[in-house]
C-alpha positions as semicolon CSV with decimal commas, in nm:
position;residue;x (nm);y (nm);z (nm)
1;M;-0,081;-0,722;-0,167
2;W;-0,491;-0,669;-0,210
3;A;-0,387;-0,389;-0,502
4;S;-0,309;-0,566;-0,882
5;R;-0,032;-0,354;-0,915
6;L;0,129;-0,487;-0,580
7;I;0,219;-0,800;-0,778
8;R;0,319;-0,676;-1,068
9;S;0,679;-0,681;-1,152
10;H;0,888;-0,368;-1,286
11;S;1,131;-0,427;-1,576
12;R;1,180;-0,060;-1,692
13;A;1,493;0,147;-1,638
14;R;1,738;0,467;-1,732
15;V;2,120;0,840;-1,579
16;A;2,275;1,296;-1,903
17;I;2,258;1,592;-1,627
18;G;1,961;1,786;-1,829
19;S;1,826;2,127;-1,807
20;I;1,670;2,308;-1,517
21;V;1,328;2,432;-1,539
22;G;1,160;2,723;-1,296
23;C;1,414;2,669;-1,027
24;A;1,506;3,013;-0,819
25;N;1,832;3,151;-0,839
26;G;2,049;3,137;-0,581
27;S;-0,413;-1,546;2,664
28;S;-0,537;-1,553;2,332
29;S;-0,520;-1,180;2,389
30;A;-0,137;-1,262;2,520
31;R;-0,085;-1,438;2,249
32;L;-0,147;-1,207;1,988
33;L;0,030;-0,997;2,180
34;R;0,376;-1,209;2,205
35;V;0,317;-1,239;1,814
36;N;0,266;-0,880;1,739
37;H;0,570;-0,695;1,936
38;R;0,891;-0,826;1,895
39;E;0,902;1,446;0,937
40;F;0,804;1,543;0,683
41;L;1,181;1,487;0,578
42;S;1,388;1,738;0,573
43;D;1,395;1,885;0,206
44;A;1,719;1,616;0,151
45;V;1,850;1,292;0,386
46;P;2,170;1,154;0,360
47;A;2,223;0,895;0,083
48;V;2,120;0,547;0,090
49;Q;2,358;0,345;0,327
50;Y;2,291;-0,047;0,381
51;R;2,457;-0,154;0,689
52;T;2,758;-0,348;0,689
53;N;2,742;-0,421;1,057
54;T;2,554;-0,721;1,197
55;T;2,252;-0,500;1,365
56;T;2,010;-0,275;1,348
57;T;1,727;-0,043;1,519
58;I;1,407;-0,023;1,472
59;N;1,139;0,205;1,671
60;G;1,362;0,114;1,948
61;S;1,446;-0,241;1,882
62;T;1,715;-0,400;1,761
63;Y;1,741;-0,670;1,479
64;K;2,052;-0,867;1,292
65;T;2,074;-0,823;0,991
66;D;2,277;-1,013;0,707
67;S;2,295;-0,962;0,343
68;W;1,926;-0,973;0,277
69;F;1,917;-0,610;0,465
70;N;1,813;-0,270;0,216
71;V;1,623;-0,097;0,458
72;P;1,754;0,317;0,374
73;Q;1,766;0,545;0,649
74;N;1,534;0,737;0,564
75;I;1,268;0,472;0,580
76;I;1,414;0,345;0,905
77;D;1,360;0,767;1,062
78;K;0,974;0,726;0,930
79;V;0,863;0,430;1,092
80;P;0,737;0,605;1,397
81;R;0,523;0,814;1,237
82;R;0,230;0,579;1,207
83;L;-0,021;0,818;1,048
84;H;-0,304;0,601;1,104
85;L;-0,282;0,703;1,516
86;Q;-0,221;1,094;1,445
87;K;-0,578;1,240;1,535
88;D;-0,696;1,452;1,269
89;H;-0,440;1,392;0,992
90;P;-0,616;1,253;0,679
91;V;-0,544;0,899;0,710
92;Y;-0,659;0,902;1,113
93;I;-0,982;0,990;0,983
94;T;-0,964;0,799;0,686
95;R;-0,970;0,493;0,903
96;Q;-1,228;0,607;1,161
97;I;-1,525;0,654;0,864
98;I;-1,421;0,290;0,768
99;E;-1,460;0,150;1,161
100;S;-1,777;0,331;1,168
101;V;-1,916;0,094;0,907
102;F;-1,821;-0,209;1,107
103;P;-1,913;-0,157;1,460
104;E;-1,760;-0,329;1,787
105;P;-1,824;-0,567;1,951
106;T;-1,870;-0,771;1,614
107;Y;-1,550;-0,636;1,477
108;K;-1,229;-0,564;1,734
109;Y;-0,996;-0,312;1,611
110;H;-0,579;-0,377;1,594
111;N;-0,411;-0,062;1,497
112;D;-0,085;-0,121;1,733
113;F;0,108;-0,422;1,525
114;N;0,441;-0,437;1,504
115;P;0,546;-0,296;1,164
116;V;0,868;-0,581;1,153
117;V;0,691;-0,925;1,077
118;S;0,866;-1,273;0,947
119;T;0,890;-1,366;0,605
120;H;0,649;-1,640;0,687
121;Q;0,415;-1,410;0,858
122;N;0,439;-1,182;0,532
123;F;0,416;-1,478;0,280
124;D;0,429;-1,824;0,348
125;S;0,061;-1,821;0,580
126;L;-0,134;-1,678;0,261
127;G;-0,005;-1,898;0,082
128;F;0,233;-1,708;-0,155
129;G;0,511;-1,908;-0,348
130;K;0,891;-1,894;-0,330
131;D;0,862;-1,744;-0,635
132;H;0,622;-1,495;-0,602
133;P;0,761;-1,155;-0,699
134;G;0,651;-1,009;-0,410
135;R;0,927;-1,175;-0,249
136;A;1,212;-1,000;-0,465
137;K;1,486;-0,773;-0,280
138;S;1,398;-0,520;-0,535
139;D;1,006;-0,522;-0,367
140;T;1,032;-0,545;-0,058
141;Y;1,240;-0,463;0,278
142;Y;1,431;-0,687;0,409
143;I;1,614;-0,684;0,755
144;N;1,742;-1,059;0,745
145;S;1,652;-1,320;0,507
146;E;1,362;-1,404;0,772
147;T;1,272;-1,031;0,890
148;L;1,103;-0,792;0,718
149;L;0,938;-0,461;0,662
150;R;0,560;-0,581;0,633
151;T;0,403;-0,524;0,278
152;H;0,057;-0,561;0,365
153;T;-0,136;-0,601;0,687
154;S;-0,267;-0,961;0,579
155;A;0,078;-0,999;0,753
156;H;-0,116;-1,048;1,077
157;Q;-0,419;-1,234;0,933
158;A;-0,332;-1,566;1,030
159;D;-0,208;-1,420;1,380
160;V;-0,539;-1,237;1,476
161;F;-0,750;-1,588;1,314
162;Q;-0,543;-1,787;1,602
163;A;-0,571;-1,555;1,850
164;N;-0,989;-1,587;1,770
165;L;-1,080;-1,289;2,028
166;S;-1,385;-1,198;1,826
167;D;-1,645;-1,268;1,474
168;G;-1,471;-0,987;1,296
169;Y;-1,184;-0,722;1,272
170;L;-0,987;-0,444;1,137
171;I;-0,627;-0,408;1,139
172;S;-0,512;-0,078;0,996
173;A;-0,129;-0,036;0,990
174;D;0,160;0,139;0,789
175;V;0,312;-0,099;0,499
176;Y;0,604;-0,072;0,330
177;R;0,714;-0,149;-0,035
178;R;0,995;-0,045;-0,284
179;D;0,794;0,085;-0,544
180;E;0,844;0,424;-0,822
181;V;0,865;0,783;-0,759
182;D;0,534;0,984;-0,853
183;R;0,249;1,160;-0,697
184;S;0,053;0,866;-0,584
185;H;0,363;0,635;-0,501
186;Y;0,513;0,618;-0,145
187;P;0,750;0,356;0,013
188;I;0,566;0,386;0,259
189;F;0,150;0,401;0,332
190;H;-0,166;0,294;0,517
191;Q;-0,378;0,009;0,482
192;M;-0,684;-0,145;0,684
193;E;-0,734;-0,508;0,662
194;G;-1,087;-0,616;0,738
195;A;-1,230;-1,011;0,821
196;R;-1,549;-1,179;0,876
197;S;-1,593;-1,504;1,021
198;W;-1,853;-1,776;1,141
199;D;-1,802;-2,145;1,279
200;R;-1,963;-2,412;1,161
201;A;-1,918;-2,551;1,539
202;K;-2,136;-2,262;1,675
203;A;-2,427;-2,235;1,373
204;S;-2,726;-2,415;1,474
205;N;-2,759;-2,791;1,321
206;G;-2,416;-2,701;1,144
207;D;-2,604;-2,484;0,943
208;V;-2,344;-2,195;0,883
209;A;-2,508;-2,086;0,564
210;A;-2,813;-1,998;0,733
211;A;-2,593;-1,825;0,970
212;I;-2,434;-1,600;0,763
213;W;-2,740;-1,517;0,561
214;S;-2,959;-1,417;0,885
215;D;-2,643;-1,198;0,995
216;L;-2,682;-1,039;0,602
217;E;-3,066;-0,982;0,700
218;K;-2,961;-0,734;0,967
219;L;-2,713;-0,474;0,743
220;P;-2,829;-0,191;0,641
221;N;-2,955;-0,143;0,265
222;H;-2,846;0,110;0,057
223;N;-2,995;0,272;-0,307
224;V;-2,693;0,258;-0,495
225;K;-2,682;0,101;-0,829
226;V;-2,449;-0,203;-0,855
227;Q;-2,351;-0,361;-1,156
228;D;-2,244;-0,752;-1,077
229;P;-2,309;-0,926;-1,401
230;N;-2,131;-1,239;-1,256
231;P;-2,197;-1,522;-1,065
232;P;-2,087;-1,573;-0,647
233;Y;-1,819;-1,833;-0,815
234;H;-1,697;-1,991;-1,151
235;D;-1,551;-2,306;-1,156
236;E;-1,276;-2,149;-1,374
237;R;-1,222;-1,787;-1,351
238;N;-1,318;-1,770;-1,007
239;P;-1,344;-2,115;-0,803
240;R;-1,510;-2,180;-0,525
241;Q;-1,335;-2,405;-0,260
242;A;-1,505;-2,705;-0,332
243;D;-1,305;-2,912;-0,113
244;H;-1,383;-2,704;0,160
245;H;-1,722;-2,536;0,106
246;S;-2,078;-2,610;-0,027
247;V;-2,254;-2,388;-0,294
248;A;-2,461;-2,271;-0,042
249;E;-2,229;-2,164;0,210
250;A;-1,983;-2,016;-0,070
251;E;-2,283;-1,778;-0,206
252;A;-2,367;-1,672;0,131
253;I;-2,042;-1,529;0,222
254;A;-2,015;-1,386;-0,060
255;A;-2,364;-1,235;-0,033
256;H;-2,255;-1,095;0,263
257;L;-1,913;-0,959;0,204
258;K;-2,048;-0,753;-0,100
259;R;-2,303;-0,614;0,107
260;S;-2,100;-0,513;0,400
261;L;-1,840;-0,367;0,143
262;E;-2,090;-0,171;-0,049
263;L;-2,189;-0,015;0,283
264;M;-1,861;0,045;0,339
265;V;-1,817;0,239;-0,006
266;V;-2,178;0,422;0,046
267;E;-2,064;0,595;0,360
268;I;-1,647;0,722;0,186
269;F;-1,832;0,829;-0,075
270;T;-2,152;1,003;0,072
271;R;-1,915;1,228;0,283
272;A;-1,682;1,249;-0,035
273;K;-1,954;1,417;-0,142
274;A;-2,092;1,641;0,129
275;A;-1,730;1,768;0,171
276;A;-1,756;1,875;-0,224
277;V;-2,098;2,045;-0,162
278;Q;-1,943;2,242;0,135
279;A;-1,661;2,375;-0,120
280;D;-1,891;2,397;-0,379
281;P;-2,286;2,441;-0,316
282;N;-2,356;2,448;-0,663
283;F;-2,142;2,102;-0,666
284;V;-2,340;1,856;-0,907
285;D;-2,235;1,453;-0,922
286;E;-2,359;1,194;-1,097
287;P;-2,519;0,892;-0,864
288;L;-2,308;0,658;-0,708
289;Q;-2,258;0,384;-0,895
290;V;-2,056;0,041;-0,776
291;R;-1,941;-0,248;-0,981
292;W;-1,779;-0,607;-0,840
293;V;-1,495;-0,698;-1,096
294;E;-1,350;-1,097;-1,054
295;A;-1,023;-1,070;-0,962
296;Y;-0,709;-1,297;-0,807
297;F;-0,522;-1,293;-0,482
298;P;-0,293;-1,597;-0,319
299;F;-0,504;-1,587;-0,017
300;T;-0,843;-1,583;-0,127
301;S;-1,069;-1,786;-0,377
302;P;-1,341;-1,667;-0,509
303;S;-1,223;-1,315;-0,526
304;W;-1,324;-0,970;-0,659
305;E;-1,210;-0,593;-0,689
306;L;-1,481;-0,293;-0,608
307;E;-1,448;-0,043;-0,817
308;V;-1,666;0,313;-0,797
309;Y;-1,787;0,525;-1,082
310;Y;-1,634;0,867;-0,952
311;G;-1,503;1,172;-1,134
312;G;-1,601;1,025;-1,448
313;D;-1,403;0,735;-1,428
314;W;-1,409;0,361;-1,270
315;L;-1,169;0,364;-0,986
316;E;-1,028;0,028;-0,812
317;V;-1,121;0,083;-0,436
318;L;-1,083;-0,244;-0,269
319;G;-0,963;-0,641;-0,322
320;C;-1,171;-0,906;-0,146
321;G;-1,282;-1,221;-0,139
322;V;-1,337;-1,541;0,023
323;V;-1,062;-1,701;0,272
324;K;-0,839;-1,991;0,180
325;Q;-0,929;-2,263;0,458
326;D;-0,590;-2,378;0,452
327;I;-0,504;-2,019;0,669
328;Y;-0,798;-2,085;0,929
329;I;-0,646;-2,485;0,934
330;N;-0,315;-2,367;1,000
331;A;-0,444;-2,101;1,258
332;G;-0,584;-2,404;1,437
333;V;-0,939;-2,254;1,368
334;P;-1,042;-2,520;1,101
335;T;-1,440;-2,503;1,173
336;Q;-1,428;-2,143;1,064
337;L;-1,477;-1,974;0,747
338;G;-1,557;-1,610;0,605
339;W;-1,473;-1,331;0,376
340;A;-1,176;-1,107;0,409
341;F;-1,102;-0,729;0,213
342;G;-0,772;-0,473;0,199
343;I;-0,818;-0,116;0,122
344;G;-0,543;0,128;0,092
345;L;-0,639;0,466;0,354
346;E;-0,441;0,707;0,118
347;R;-0,583;0,598;-0,166
348;I;-0,920;0,727;0,006
349;A;-0,820;1,021;0,176
350;M;-0,707;1,111;-0,151
351;L;-1,030;1,080;-0,253
352;L;-1,182;1,198;0,021
353;F;-1,000;1,547;0,086
354;Q;-0,875;1,600;-0,307
355;I;-0,516;1,577;-0,244
356;A;-0,295;1,530;-0,511
357;D;0,050;1,451;-0,426
358;I;0,094;1,154;-0,176
359;R;0,390;1,313;-0,016
360;L;0,162;1,592;0,160
361;F;0,051;1,313;0,400
362;W;0,417;1,309;0,555
363;S;0,449;1,670;0,582
364;Q;0,430;1,908;0,909
365;D;0,357;2,191;0,756
366;D;0,082;2,365;0,996
367;R;-0,074;2,503;0,669
368;F;-0,100;2,119;0,551
369;L;-0,216;1,978;0,943
370;N;-0,422;2,261;1,044
371;Q;-0,695;2,224;0,757
372;F;-0,789;1,897;0,979
373;K;-0,808;2,043;1,325
374;G;-1,139;1,872;1,516
375;V;-1,289;1,651;1,210
376;S;-1,172;1,382;1,419
377;D;-1,418;1,460;1,698
378;N;-1,687;1,574;1,433
379;L;-1,704;1,404;1,070
380;S;-1,973;1,638;0,960
381;S;-1,722;1,878;0,945
382;L;-1,503;1,718;0,681
383;K;-1,411;1,926;0,382
384;R;-1,147;1,930;0,092
385;F;-0,806;2,026;0,143
386;V;-0,720;2,440;0,023
387;P;-0,365;2,380;-0,179
388;F;-0,149;2,620;0,006
389;S;0,067;2,663;-0,303
390;K;0,241;2,533;-0,544
391;Y;0,634;2,580;-0,590
392;P;0,828;2,560;-0,973
393;I;0,942;2,226;-1,053
394;C;1,314;2,158;-1,121
395;A;1,392;1,893;-1,398
396;K;1,728;1,720;-1,410
397;D;1,804;1,455;-1,637
398;V;2,067;1,126;-1,559
399;S;2,169;0,917;-1,829
400;F;2,392;0,579;-1,751
401;W;2,556;0,272;-1,880
402;L;2,433;-0,008;-1,704
403;K;2,739;-0,235;-1,605
404;S;2,798;-0,513;-1,847
405;S;2,806;-0,717;-1,519
406;S;2,400;-0,729;-1,515
407;A;2,182;-0,946;-1,753
408;A;2,080;-0,577;-1,831
409;G;2,372;-0,402;-1,889
410;G;2,415;-0,702;-2,187
411;N;2,581;-1,009;-1,978
412;T;2,374;-1,311;-2,089
413;K;2,526;-1,554;-1,765
414;A;2,368;-1,719;-1,544
415;N;2,286;-1,617;-1,212
416;V;2,408;-1,263;-1,247
417;H;2,275;-0,949;-1,093
418;D;1,949;-0,800;-1,330
419;F;1,914;-0,376;-1,324
420;H;1,595;-0,322;-1,120
421;E;1,456;0,018;-1,177
422;N;1,310;0,014;-0,794
423;D;1,670;0,071;-0,733
424;V;1,701;0,380;-0,882
425;M;1,387;0,479;-0,703
426;E;1,519;0,431;-0,363
427;I;1,889;0,576;-0,410
428;V;1,676;0,886;-0,543
429;R;1,460;0,903;-0,253
430;S;1,733;0,849;-0,009
431;V;1,920;1,082;-0,161
432;A;1,700;1,382;-0,226
433;G;1,420;1,267;0,009
434;D;1,074;1,439;-0,031
435;V;1,135;1,730;-0,268
436;V;1,133;1,464;-0,585
437;E;0,799;1,481;-0,732
438;D;0,838;1,246;-0,957
439;V;1,117;0,984;-1,159
440;K;1,051;0,880;-1,550
441;L;1,209;0,713;-1,751
442;V;1,288;0,904;-2,080
443;D;1,481;0,699;-2,296
444;E;1,710;0,354;-2,347
445;F;1,938;0,250;-2,563
446;T;2,112;-0,062;-2,644
447;H;2,430;-0,054;-2,807
448;P;2,438;-0,270;-3,152
449;K;2,789;-0,372;-3,118
450;T;2,866;-0,396;-2,725
451;G;2,476;-0,492;-2,639
452;R;2,564;-0,285;-2,310
453;K;2,222;-0,060;-2,224
454;S;2,190;0,288;-2,151
455;M;1,922;0,455;-1,958
456;C;1,803;0,807;-1,944
457;Y;1,577;0,929;-1,646
458;R;1,375;1,268;-1,567
459;I;1,394;1,374;-1,191
460;N;1,157;1,633;-1,123
461;Y;1,224;1,861;-0,798
462;R;0,968;2,056;-0,654
463;S;0,938;2,108;-0,297
464;L;0,610;2,112;-0,132
465;E;0,673;2,402;0,138
466;R;0,938;2,648;-0,075
467;T;1,135;2,727;-0,395
468;L;1,395;2,547;-0,477
469;T;1,716;2,733;-0,542
470;N;1,900;2,627;-0,866
471;S;2,212;2,593;-0,599
472;E;2,047;2,346;-0,391
473;V;1,903;2,142;-0,666
474;N;2,254;2,108;-0,824
475;D;2,400;1,971;-0,524
476;L;2,116;1,730;-0,517
477;H;2,156;1,612;-0,837
478;N;2,486;1,529;-0,825
479;K;2,468;1,327;-0,539
480;V;2,225;1,128;-0,674
481;N;2,480;1,018;-0,983
482;E;2,714;1,011;-0,728
483;T;2,496;0,754;-0,509
484;L;2,390;0,578;-0,856
485;V;2,778;0,518;-0,964
486;D;2,879;0,404;-0,576
487;K;2,580;0,166;-0,538
488;L;2,486;0,040;-0,868
489;G;2,826;0,045;-1,066
490;V;2,653;0,250;-1,349
491;E;2,877;0,446;-1,566
492;I;2,753;0,799;-1,646
493;R;2,713;0,947;-1,953
């Protein structure tokens, strides 16, 4: 959960069957392995069905379910896709580019970990509090109360530290989160987790800071302008782990981390510029600038976000920091210390290839996939995506009263189920699949006498591959309404 959006809570909500716009008519190694190996959708998929039976099968393996189970079939069906392993796919290419900055054997690549993990791996091993919002069923896909689809690649961090196979590692994987519906969010996306560690027991005279500075001197330099106005740590805002790290160690780790990740960003955006020039020989871009911003993550301290000035705006690229020493201690390697980072591969791929809609990554349309053929074998041939068409949008509203038994619906009694907007998003995705471009709250109203709340959402239907007919959209929208009533107990207005 490196990105700040991943730890925010969502508290909005809204359903009037409305207008239609633009629609057409008509060993250590073995131990690590044991720990971790336990289609662009058709236009619509069946409505969300949370199983009432006691097992579910995900990617060929069967798991027990309980009252926590909330994984819809459209998510289960996509688990085997693993876009980061599909040669010539933009996500695969992006992974390749980043891996090139962190060479073997110093860094070992882990790209095939099972997405089903324990709550201990995903949360407890990283120091997430029991009341952390990321644990909520509204944010996370649970198989049972102790098992889930990983929400971040950090779920494997402690296991990899424990296996201790290399000084550094990169983990690339598909991750899963219940989230809003729009052109930049998808319930499945891909992350890369990276880390570099040093061992006090192996450092000459135990001087691990000197060893880190020596490794830093071996890294290439760059000529990119870097804004880094803050000190390596701040006792209040961004504290050093004073019980575990000396000032010299904290400063050395921060310096190695920042140089390593600056080099990664230079590689990514140098290739982005080359692709832009290939598309337009007259392309002129401002010199690359990066800046470090103090941040907070549960599993690092001090922590930072790295931002890049691109396209006239500052963009958050990644989160990183000095690994909490308790993670090393609990992994059985207490003499090690180091840094870690996490980055979203789709976010970088959207910048590299100028892909404006995240749904495209799941497309199996040859007009999309053929544009990237051969790039994996020749990264210098990378070029921007050329849109093949834009089909008309069909906008429909759905308005509903929340059931009065929820706190959001006006019931102030303790322990009642609260309405959560992600439940609406999940139902829309499960019913209509990838033909939904976005879902937005457009109005909400609280009755002055009864206290009941009414919500109105606008659902924009638009296929990436063809024009939708009026009849198709009406059918999908009616199914959305029916499922909202069935699953959330709302009253359609």
